[in-house]
N, C-alpha and C positions, 0 to 999 in steps of 0.2 A: 409409754414406750411401745412402739409398733415393731414387731418382728416380721420380716418378709420371708416367705417360703420360696424356694427355688422354682417350684412347679407353677406358681401363679404370679404373673408379671403385673403388678399394680403398685400404686403409691398413695399415701394419704394426700388430702387436698393441700397443695403448697400454699394456698392463700391463708390457711389457718395454722401453718407450721410454726414452731418456735422461732424466734428471731435469731438466736445464737446457739442453738442446740440441734442435733440431728433430728430430722422428722421421722426417720426410720432406720432400722438396722437389719443386716442380713441380706438375703437374696443372693444374687450372683452378678458377674460382670459380663454377661452374654451381650452380644451386639444388640439384640432385640430390647433388652432391659435398658441398656445405656442410651440407645436412641430415644426410647420412650421417656426416660428420665430427663434427658436434656430438653426434649420438646416441652416438658412441663416446668422447666426452670430448676431442675434438681440435678445435683452432681455428687459423685462419690469422693470422699476424702477420709482417709484413715491411715494408720501406721501398721507396720508388720506385726503380726500377732494379735491384732484387734479384729473384731467383726467388721464387715463393710458398713460404713456409716454414710448416710445420704443426707445432704444439706440443701437448704434453700434460704439463705440468710436474708435478713431485713435490717437495714437498707441494702441495696445492691449497687455495686459500682459498675457502670457501663460507659462505653464510649460510643457516641453517635459519630459515624465516620466523617460526616461533614464538619464536625467540630474538632477535628485533629489539630493539635498545636505542635509545630516543629520549631525548635529554637534556632536562632541564626547560626550558632556554633555547630549544631547537628546538621544543618543544611550544608555547611562547609565540609563536614566529615563525609557526608553522602556523596558530595561532588568530587572531593579531592583525595579521599583516603585510599581508594583503590579496592573497596569491597565489591565482591560479586554476590548477588543474591539469587538463589534458586528456590523453586517450589517443588515439594514432593519428590525429591531425588534421593534423600537419605533419612527417611522418617525414623528408622530404628536408631541411627546414629544420633539424631537430635534427642529423642526421648531418653536414650541411655546417658547422654551427656547431662541432660536435665536432672537425671537421677543421681549422677556421680559427682558433679561439680560441688565443691564445698561452698557454703553460703555463710555469711557473717551471722553469728548468733543462732545457728541452726546445727543440730547434730542429727545424723541419719537422714532418711528420706521417706516420703510417703509414696514415692513412685516405685513400688515393689515389682518383682518379676510378674506377679499376677496382673498388675496394672499395665505393665509393658506389653504383655501378651494380649490383653483386652483391647488396648488402643491400637496395637498393630493390626488386630482383626478389623477394627473400624477403618483403619487406613486402607486395608486391602479391599474393603467394601466401598471406599470413596467418601466416607464421612469424616474421617480424621485427616488432618493435613499438617505438613511441616513447612517451615520457612527456614532456609539455611543461608548463613552468611559465610563466605569464603574469603580468605586473604592468602594470596600466593598459592592457591590451590588447596589450602588446608581449611577444614571446617573449624571456625573460630567463634561461632555464635548461632543462635537460632531460637525457634519457639515451635510449639505445636498446640493444636486445639481441635475442636469439633465444629463442623458446619452442618446445619440443618436448615433448609430453605434459605431465608435471608438473615439468619442469625449465626454469628460465630462465637463460640465459647472458648475463650483462652484458657489453657491449662498450665503451661510452665514455659520458662525461657532460660537460656544460659548464655554466658559469654566467657571467652578465654582471653580476649583482648578488649580494651575499653571501646564502648559504643557499638560493638558487634550485634548485640541483641536489640539495641535501639533501632539500628538500621533495618534489621529484619522486621521489626514491628511497623515502622513507617511504610516499608514496602508492602507489608500485609494490608495495611489500611488502604493504601492506594489501590491494591488489587481488589479488595472487597468493595470499594467505592465503584470501581469500573464494572463490577459484576452485579451491582444493585443491592448489596446487603444493607440492612436497616440498622443493625446494632451489633456491638461487640461486648460480650459479657466478660467483665474482668473479675467477677466473683467477689473478692475481698477488696476493701478499700486500702490503697497504698499511695503514698506521696509520689512514687515513681509513675504510676498510671495517671495521677492527677495532673502531673506536668505535661502529659500528652493531651489533656483536655477531657479526661474521663471524669465522671461526676457520680455522686451518690443519688439514687432515686428510690422512692418507696418500692418495696417488693411488689405491691399490688400493681403499680404502674408498669414495672418490668414484666410481670406476668401477662398483663393486658397486651403489651407490645408483642410479646412472644407468641401469643395466640395467632396473630396475623403473620408474623415474620416466618414462622416455621412452615407455613402453608405456601410461601412464595415459590413460584415455579423456577427454582434453581436446582437442577438435579445433582445428585452426588456424582463424584467422579474425580479422577486425578487432575491436579492443576499442572499445566505445562507452562 
């Protein structure tokens, strides 16, 4: 078990991390540590009252933007449902909805006030982004994540009406494709992401991809 001190920003080698157990505990959620962690393929995930836990699971679920799959029914929804999609206009609204919306089989949330503050700081620095779906002027779905170079790290999504988060995700992938992103990190394997074309790959391959992607010349900043 590796305990991280706040004064020293470093992490154990993610290539040799446990497959399904945190590679480190402690530290803090400063922008510098979070950016460093994501660039190494490491992310925080813990619950209220627990120490910060840092993960780099193996295998890793990712979506290569060019492999996006959109069902015929979802294409119709995007065309006809009347959703409006915006980027980076209500980050705090999205992350707070992700924290508060009840999910089947889940009690509580890992998106604590500490996490909200930390990712809002990243948003203000241009590294975290939100995608918002509106219907009749009301925020009804969305997602947020972190972008470093040509890699996007998805964190959480929510919906208040059917398909709202799916529409946000499709529009995100289109945006990332246009910007030249290489990979979208979905972190954990889920059937939901698999339906969009996401796939499990060995962690070693993911980390190899990340070494090049995070160096890509796509500067941080708000998405308009």
